[in-house]
C-alpha angles and dihedrals in degrees: 000000000000113000091000097058098107135179090198096049092220125129092233096057119118138205087261089057090053095051097042092042091057091045087056094044094049106037089158089068113075111250086230089066095047091052094043093052091052091049091051094050097039101036126215133268113223124211114221089251089061097052123100132243088238111235092341096068141068097256126080107245126218109275101195086228097187114333129028093245086194128122094217128045116262090254091060099050096089114203089000089069092064102027103043122224117239120281092241140348130225116217126203140164121347129111094341098038090238124203112223107298123185114211128185111234116248110176120223117159089197096052120125085226118080136177117209141137121269126223090279093053096253120136116244137179114224132191117206089344097310120109112240107165146015115249129215121188125216112260120241106263117231091237091062089063093064126074134208119258090261092054097256116139128243089229090061095041106036111005121179127224136174090063090305097312097111130047107209114210109188095177095171114045096188132062123219090215090095136175132010094302094056114019118097107252095234099043125100099175092121094044091046090057091048095049094049092049091047090052090053094246120146104257111155115211096207117017114217114239089235091057092051092050092048092050092048090051089056090049091048092049099047102032090090092158089058090229093150108082104162145018132214118213111201150120139149124336117267116219097167119009142305117205085357091300132117117232099269091047094044097053092031092065090060093046092050094046094047095048092046092050097038106022110199091339088131135013102266117221129180125200108195141131119291097278131194115275095254091057092047090051090057091057089051091048090051089058103262111151105192133035124200113194094175116211096185100201132021107213111094095222094047093045090059092045099042099037104030094158092055090047092049100046101033111002129223098266093047089046090057093045089053091050089057091045089053089051089059089053102043099021120258095270092059097053107082116174116195129219126196104241112223103024087098086076098043113127146257091041106012128103115294097215136045090232092058093047094049093047091052095048092044088056089056093047092051091046093058102032091052085061095048097260117123114202123200133198145224118217108245115250109200098225109196098227092060122083094239093044092048093051095038107037093165095050121212123339115275089236089064092055094047093048091047090057089052091047093047094052093045092049092048090052093045092057095041094242128154127221109284116263124249097046102090127238119347129223140069109295092022109054120103099183099117110186097066138009100238092110091046092062099047 
């Protein structure tokens, strides 16, 4: 609903009315989280003064670590297509007296939110032309200034996000769920690879194990502050083979090599399909600590419609059975499936009301948390080259996201669960997880 999604229902209402109305209606949710969710679903416009100098500057640029997380194609981003925006921003102070809030950058030149420098040269976030927060950009890490022996960059091979906490290893840039009958309706991983290649950017389809190890060695050497605490090993789903290897073997070779070279240096996390128990056991034996078999959306009908490839190759019921098998291997606390918050309401087949969507997702949260498994979520970015993003450019209503945060926190408390491990410190002002606010509210 974009600008016209109002809490007041009046034609004169503004985006500011929407945000501040929800802050007032849900005082138990930190205002930082309300604003962060809106930024994640609406994106940010960047003035040229707020862009980076890519790898030649003092600010860490956006790495496009797996998806585009932009609300316009790269070719329509203007100056931001050649001078990358920052990876994340940190918000403080301003109109809402914000505690430090880390937000993943999702670029949208048409957003009501904008980051630019004021007359004094300080960076500010504005909403509908009114400054609302101070902005800090992530500093360029020393390890980004060093290249691999073959000239590849650390940013391309092993970028870090969450203000340096997480090393993101997308070792397979393409997904074998391909085409309308298999691709997840919200996912632009394949398009993101195509657009970067078309633009002439380095964007390796399959990253050699040796490159990953060399990049990690550079991070390990130059991360003298020990800011990096975890790595995520992931990429597209494999339905046949890559390099002659099935999915568990393909990703397993990286897990084994990393843990042999850097035993327990970082918390090792794997995002993969829900695999059979024997394959999951191998990840555990290699030294992986956390397993993310992401189920994306709870409702059975929507799961089949939104993730047809997952339904076809594994199936929802089998996916859930494998999650519970994995919990017996890793321990329930260390199996953390993700869902994409907001796709429940994507038209033409999503829920019509916030009440229905919250009730459905709450059912899924209770189902897993009652069994010791604590899911987490990523706030849906309606990327325009995906079917759901094309048909729902404004994403889900902000009210849905705010109420989901409330539901998540209440469900966690009801089942006596703790924040999931591997995401850093929880709480407003402390959280570094940048693609949703679930850690900010715990």
